[in-house]
Residue, then its C-alpha position, 0 to 999 in steps of 0.5 A: x582505469x583498471x579492468x575491474x572498475x570497467x567491468x563493474x560499471x554496468x553492474x552498478x548502473x543496473x543496480x541503480x536502475x533497479x533501485x530506482x524502479x523499485x522506489x518508483x513502484x513503491x510510490x505508485x503503490x502507496x498512491x493507489x492505496x491512499x486513493x483506495x482508502x480515501x474512496x471508502x465511505x465511512x458507515x453512517x452512525x446508527x440512529x437506533x435507541x441504545x437498547x435496540x439490537x443489544x441482545x440477539x436471540x440465537x435459538x430458533 
């Protein structure tokens, strides 16, 4: 084994561990976002007549 390959081995292990940690972090964030989005309730449909609220008088 050459000295260059021995000195690069820790760097490769560190890079692999960093990539693994990054992917794990992204997976956890994706799960958190999915949970948050699923917890948001959809607003109920309006039961008002179609003409009600169509025009708003902005002058006081």
